[in-house]
Steps between C-alpha positions, in 0.01 A plus 500: 500500500524537874827600654707254701395462861715669762645182650829491685679222312836506330593232250839390373439657160548393140279221621219356297199307615336208332181705474676751275597458139864428434749276328566448132460160340588346169225338298476128551642303209301221338686174454411239239741239632372168625448468871798356677483220751551578870844334494605703197388820666693423820816413306467812287463722806798335669710549189407866470576564870843338467566695181405833657712435809794401280470819296482707818813329633688582179387862508588541866839335451580734213384798701709389797812464288444845351449658841817337631701646215375852571515468878725726699536816700480827311602842615219676685410856409323705763308824455289700738130431459243779522252512781176305449301814432706573189575144381449433131347191347772233541448387142598840357803598711841335468723437798735199477530316827628146524531174308218333308552174685626585850745239617400334824604195694219404737326278245786371289617247759166322512419234239271614221144367507439305179156358578242546227320760714820701544578476128157626397501777762847617394396497136200724573712747696776517240244525223361822650817683602745711303830387650693762300328784687661646811288401803632802689393737225152369412402183682163486323675473163738241644213287634238554228683621190457184293145446625415847373640421156343156470151584624242692301174631643217281367265691271210474743702620800591849615810377682701183551689384807598199707172554687312467173695192404399330825144624461489349153623172643230505768242591240601205284447272799147634534436468127608139500277418796192694395512474122739232375428235767141614533328165553754362747508818708123531516464139599748556783315805638142407410393500866643847567217741421713815510757358259230379264343847497840633398507249213152609389604866509802418285284305255257790465793726410638254246159458334561771239228369268237566765649841579483597132146365472379718788672806355412826676178369654645438850634855525179659370307300760735629769468860381122472512508348849718783631306802377555494122739733315437813300784400264318183384140590582354805330188475719694542825386796711630661817158469663502122467847461652555480877854595604512338844335176390750445219800636692437243775437212259808570289731512800338218697438239232757590232786611728540822300561824691414810301542831687630342822579160641364322808630174641554316827853456631689461823522818705862607479485635857331188639577222255284241677185683387351558155395851404331681210750686281408781257758599240553672168415314180340543161766554232588237242863590433757646738486856624826562312345358184232768511717792605865463397617615158797272437490315168418176679210640703356677195515166320320328791207741511473506120478120503241514779282746308518276194409196711193680634372582153591162350314306771197729478492467121503122525185528711324774304604438142679834459231729634589861397439618859736246657819705484342804666346289777828318571685833502273620780585188700871552444480866606318400820765239585773754431338743744503225766865424424593861574365462855666162574747484789837419331661167579801671663273661761313175559823343629458702821274252679454704816396807305262308271327287764208698645285300743171656616128452552300474180297804604821704530626366168181618329536844661857517372438403135139612459189300421447575131515124456300347786780289649284376789238367261772355277663304785172370640411356159849358444477286815146360468614148401763504774228576757712782642326819611698819437426804719648846546708365789675247273876555506636527146833582336532777244815475291456789259277761660612782273425290192149415624427867569620607154328209328162599643544852364571358154205263541270794580612689192450206262179397328323181601545368146878530510517337844284211377704456182825513699383233744380268225823548306682352798271197478560464126875548541519231770297232323534549123839318488305181585292522183575381147822519304440848353489653847816320605671635189420857602649446846801327349572810291475715812744277686744515211507878530553524874729198550671451164377143452436382145302181560258351748531190716350168391140459613587239763742745661240772515247259647744373759560858610130586520405183686787553742333822608202304632614143555875554536503338843315175420684458170819574691444163667589338167828689493584411860427130447713496187804708596532591866730287708503488878874564483431846357283600795749363752789688337300823490418465870868448581603803296236719660632398844863561400435835334277624780787426742737698279259794494479493880879483531541791259240698691727484804771674298280784374644817653240752386201351686442548873472194724128535574406508130750225428336273758160549337654430159634170635154410629351575160761291314437206734124534450515477118300198386552312176287330234690251286382314192122493534224535763409189699134516398603439139519125561166493683231440236216597731659825614605593148159431351323701772699807392331487158152401611247702303732558206337285231695487174337437161732337245348681201450844660844660526380861521241414763763317706727805494218730615399256772856481632504876560186488712607186685835630625378855560213382723747278689705812568199689640405199713820550703349800679439427867737202490863478615779525244626165372875544530567148373360565154720480191518786252679303227417169336747207513638531142583870547860596426530762772511550875366769732503661841171613657532784751159450662565128544874535570541202274724387215374262232676283242267314261607169352549670165810690611657204682632374164806556282671747473400608853523161664585140420606242756766386252652849480811597693391681814670814365237519226208423730605766750566746217161412356214421736716602796522852366121497443451406866734777617327745267156424645617510862661839434169630362376493858751779569497703178356851469144366515533173691672675790176691567330178617573330833540130571122452509453654157359830622588843369655652811778728622757266647820670382663782693528832321880476492485152341253624238730790412803270477305254283399776258860618477610146417232451237576833328827348387306222322253749349788701352688191382210343311378834366838536328449183293381556145276248324379551143583875513314552830633515854352260752280637778695425815219612729240287324721187507643559847317220680613237249854633491524482879377139483744406222799646683405338830399171343826434318706573811293274723499215250877522454567501873263206548690312230829574673353361822393188311854459366643525850277210604537285187823605334570638151323366194677344202529726196296440187654373176614785277486727804788349694647839589167646607483494878190412699454868580535606138250234398253636756513846342498362148188294568327799658576727206384250238154493657465859377606449138222685316402692186228762454323649203540880497133554585524266797823661614321836508216353705746333736673830572179702525288264708713214626596466866779258403819611330572328167693174540833647394495754781377255759832327437730801462341703779504236772837343419686830466389577857628170639860471620488119491432507128802721437707267719381188316590642158803697622366827365729793559374789710347764277398257226138512388401195700698616804435876530653708776155591632251220565141513617381276782185486711477146638 
């Protein structure tokens, strides 16, 4: 499969999109009871609501009485904390600090909020926390301890978190609209062509009988169309196979990039213009999976080798030559993996980004593969003429040079088999049940899952990849309130003002650089909820003109989608960059900052509980979506975002002294997070630096914005059962509970090896232990784990 495109976007992390699989569901139960009348149903619901609220009141009252009995000041023990570079995992080192329930007075004078919303919210918070844990010793355990005990990872999931819980909720909304209320929904949107195409795509995926009936025929037809395959066709010959013809077709129409990748993207140095980008690609598992010898990586490549042979055998009927042929393909991929530029080096954008004339690019990497001919053929439909004077971007010149040497030394047969294997690997999961079973076994090995998602979930994820935006209209109409957008806009304004105020206090940045930083912060644009064109049927339908979906041809629809969106990408050449476009669909549970657009985006899917609810106390909303806003704004000034100016261009706008000071500040964070141990492995502080900078800045800005709100509006009433929890403590508690999460061991290994986000536990412990206001709110003694002597701070 092709490697990810080199796009300068940073997301909030742990996030899941509606076009991805996720969420565990119980099987629906069949009832044989008689149907109740409407009045009976209403009365039953009312009774159940009253009963639940009554039970919650009793539980909260009992909890409150218990907490009052144990309330009081305890003696504080203080010990010196080691420097961040030598800090141990907070869960494995003991250092008593202060009381489990710090006594405060700022909230106790206010009357407790006993509305049903407050009762339910308090119940959810209490139900997740471990009140017996010391918040100054391990705040993650204090906030999430009971959640961790009560929640199991669903069998079909590799991890479980509050993000996944919300994603599951959003997914159930989509299921109800698309599948359960099928007739009503389709009647409502029957005049919206784009939405109806999404329905047809979903139906083709759900039509398993037709998929089974067609069997392997669709894939064999595809193989034949794209040059045949020596593995399945004993009559295949090198003389009958044309490399360039099939290389172009596979990349152009199937969006598969063997050997190297080509795509159109905004020029990082002039982000108003689109440019051709050439980058490394062509391996099917990670570089580490091919080359590292840890037990996990050995298991990954063993599983991949087995997958290769299993898929080939399903197509050939256990041909005795299959294993040898697939071994040649694997060996070729491994040789490519050895020449890949490691992900750590790719973080250096300035070093990676080489902009030059195409003629100079060809001189640099060689012309073993005729790149000029390749590009001319790739842009025929787009009507764009590529010449030697075309300015292109090379992102991995050393890889391309080494790849061509390997290409030269490899037989035409192996190259052809390798390229077609990438086609088979991409599209065989869309065939019959026996193929899906093979891929399910592979996923079990690399992620630890023991089951697969229900078919409707899989189909929802696949369809979201093509029609996620039009089907997102259903989600917006059903769930998104105007109040959510208004509140998000207010928070963005408030938090941006806090960032600007804090910028004035930064003492390590010179005034000239600081002024440009202010200009960039003020220039940040925002996308909230969904794009405006989503509610315009004509505009939405025009985006999918030419994409004709057949309800009984699932495989064909998948293949067509690759060509459709790839050709749209190529058609951008010669046109200005659309900086108003959305990179996430409305139901997505995530947010992002785009460097080249200098824009932050918050889809409707994340503007829901537990991140935001207009019935929440403001402390929870600022600790939730407010922190997300601060996180994304800070991304504009992290180790990568800072390289781009207010117009979204890669440029040198920092003074040398400010750059040096910034790197000194960030080294503290690198050392701190590298000291954290997760599933026997230390985190990679350099790899996660950008996200850690954003987390630390985001929580501070959100807290300060909340304090400003309190100055304008006054303190908030405490929640029932949490009478002695101050507004400030509730802010931090709500923030931490967003990150309650569990990982399977295999997923934990992948998170540490490849993830740019720290695991949830350390997003809490790392950012809060650096924040004086947290220590003040919970009265943590100096030198306690959550209030170390040495703290890291950038923004």
